[in-house]
ZAKOLVEX-242985 format. One line per field, with one value per residue (C-alpha): y, x, z; residue number from 1. Coordinates in Angstrom, 1 decimal. Each point is the difference from the previous one (the first is absolute). Layout:
<tinus>
y: (Y;...);
x: (X;...);
z: (Z;...);
seq: (NUM;...);
</tinus>
This chain:
<tinus>
y: (118.8;-2.6;0.4;-1.0;-3.4;-0.4;-1.4;-1.3;-2.1;-1.9;-0.4;-2.0;-2.3;0.1;-1.5;0.2;-2.1;2.7;2.3;-1.5;0.1;3.8;0.8;-1.9;1.3;3.2;0.1;-1.4;3.3;2.0;-1.9;0.0;3.6;0.8;-2.5;2.9;3.1;-2.6;-2.4;1.4;-2.9;1.2;-1.4;1.8;2.6;0.1;-1.3;-4.1;0.8;1.5;-2.7;-2.7;3.4;0.7;-3.5;-0.4;2.5;-0.8;-3.5;0.7;2.4;-2.8;-2.6;1.7;1.2;-3.5;-0.5;1.7;-0.6;-3.4;0.1;1.3;-2.6;-2.6;-3.6;0.3;-1.2;3.2;-2.7;-1.8;3.7;1.1;-2.6;0.4;3.7;-0.9;-2.2;1.8;3.3;-1.1;-1.0;2.5;2.9;-3.2;0.6;3.2;0.8;-2.5;0.9;3.3;-0.3;-2.0;3.5;-2.1;0.8;-2.6;0.5;-0.6;-0.9;-1.7;0.3;-3.5;-3.5;-0.6;2.6;0.7;-3.7;2.1;1.6;-3.2;0.1;1.8;3.1;1.4;-0.5;1.6;1.0;0.5;2.5;-1.5;-4.1;-1.0;-3.3;0.9;0.6;-1.2;-0.3;-0.1;-2.2;1.4;-3.0;1.4;-2.0;0.3;-1.8;-2.6;2.5;3.7;1.8;3.2;0.1;2.1;-2.7;-2.3;-1.4;0.8;-2.4;1.3;-2.4;1.2;-1.6;0.5;0.5;-1.3;2.3;1.5;1.4;2.9);
x: (27.9;-2.8;-0.5;3.1;0.1;-2.9;1.9;2.4;-2.4;-1.1;3.3;0.8;-3.5;0.7;3.6;1.5;3.4;0.8;-1.6;2.7;2.7;-0.1;0.5;2.4;1.9;-1.5;1.9;2.4;0.5;0.6;2.4;1.7;-0.7;1.9;2.4;1.4;0.5;1.2;3.0;2.2;0.5;-0.3;-0.2;1.4;-0.5;-3.1;-1.5;-0.1;-3.4;-1.7;-0.9;-0.5;-2.5;-1.8;-0.8;-1.5;-2.5;-1.0;-0.8;-2.2;-1.5;-0.5;-1.0;-2.7;-1.2;0.2;-1.9;-2.7;0.2;-0.4;-2.9;-2.2;1.3;-2.6;1.1;3.1;1.3;2.3;1.9;1.6;1.1;0.7;2.7;1.7;0.7;0.7;2.5;1.9;-0.6;1.3;3.6;0.2;-0.2;2.0;2.2;1.1;-0.2;2.8;2.6;-1.1;1.4;2.5;0.6;0.3;-2.5;-2.9;-1.1;3.0;2.2;2.7;2.6;0.1;-1.1;-2.8;-0.9;-1.0;-2.1;-2.8;0.5;0.2;-3.8;-1.8;0.7;-1.0;-3.1;-0.9;-4.1;-1.0;-2.7;-1.7;0.3;0.1;0.2;4.0;1.3;3.7;0.9;3.4;1.7;3.2;1.6;3.8;2.4;3.3;3.0;1.9;2.0;0.2;-0.6;-2.2;-3.8;0.8;1.7;-3.4;-1.2;-2.9;-2.0;-3.8;-2.7;-2.4;-3.4;-3.5;-3.3;-2.1;-3.2;0.5;-3.2;0.7);
z: (75.5;0.6;-3.5;-0.8;2.5;-1.8;-4.0;2.7;2.1;-4.3;-1.2;2.6;-0.5;-2.9;-0.5;3.7;-1.3;-2.3;2.7;3.0;-2.8;-1.5;4.2;0.2;-3.2;1.7;3.4;-1.4;-2.7;3.8;1.2;-3.8;0.3;3.6;-0.6;-3.6;2.8;2.6;-2.3;-2.2;-2.3;-3.6;-2.9;-3.3;2.6;0.7;3.2;0.0;1.6;-2.4;-2.6;2.2;1.7;-3.3;-0.9;3.9;-1.2;-3.5;1.2;2.7;-3.5;-2.2;2.8;1.4;-3.6;-0.8;3.4;-1.1;-3.8;-0.1;1.9;-3.1;-2.1;-0.9;0.4;1.6;3.4;1.1;2.8;-2.7;-1.7;4.1;1.2;-3.9;0.8;3.9;-1.1;-2.2;0.1;4.0;-1.9;-1.5;3.1;2.2;-2.8;-0.9;3.8;0.7;-3.4;2.2;2.6;-1.4;-1.6;-3.4;-3.4;0.2;-3.1;-3.2;2.5;-2.4;2.0;0.7;-1.9;3.3;-0.6;-3.7;0.0;1.0;-3.9;-1.7;-1.8;-2.3;-0.5;-2.5;-3.1;-2.4;-1.7;-3.3;-0.1;-2.4;0.4;3.2;-1.3;-1.0;3.6;0.6;3.3;0.6;2.6;1.2;1.8;2.0;0.4;1.6;-0.6;3.0;-0.2;2.4;-2.8;0.2;-0.5;-2.9;-2.1;0.8;-3.3;-0.8;-2.4;-2.2;0.0;-2.2;0.9;-3.0;2.7;-3.2;1.5;3.3;1.5;2.9);
seq: (1;2;3;4;5;6;7;8;9;10;11;12;13;14;15;16;17;18;19;20;21;22;23;24;25;26;27;28;29;30;31;32;33;34;35;36;37;38;39;40;41;42;43;44;45;46;47;48;49;50;51;52;53;54;55;56;57;58;59;60;61;62;63;64;65;66;67;68;69;70;71;72;73;74;75;76;77;78;79;80;81;82;83;84;85;86;87;88;89;90;91;92;93;94;95;96;97;98;99;100;101;102;103;104;105;106;107;108;109;110;111;112;113;114;115;116;117;118;119;120;121;122;123;124;125;126;127;128;129;130;131;132;133;134;135;136;137;138;139;140;141;142;143;144;145;146;147;148;149;150;151;152;153;154;155;156;157;158;159;160;161;162;163;164;165;166;167;168);
</tinus>
């Protein structure tokens, strides 16, 4: 047991922000797992709390892995990266949990125009394996008519942008 605590203490010293954020996500995962046993809320025939549980576990794993690996990157300041991870993935897990509590889809929920807004933006990109300078990006803008038309009838406009000499 003591040999397991050595890497955990090392992780806490290397990147305390992602260490504690990972612990919070692990605690949330336990709560979400318990909620799967004590609630009957379902989305598409599956317990609504299963998705937040899976996301909390994956965010926990990601946070601790990146907290460990950032130590090996030369000339890298982990603090801004850690804050970005905490803000972005923290928002995501909160959003997913709120939607589970409401019994609604969290991703790809296009029932109302308001729920479509997170999905507007860069949706697809194609990469030429032979020439990266021929990469084309498709930006998709969804415009909803002023009438209460279903989202399925939204107008989709594609815009191709040529990215010259894109480095990956």
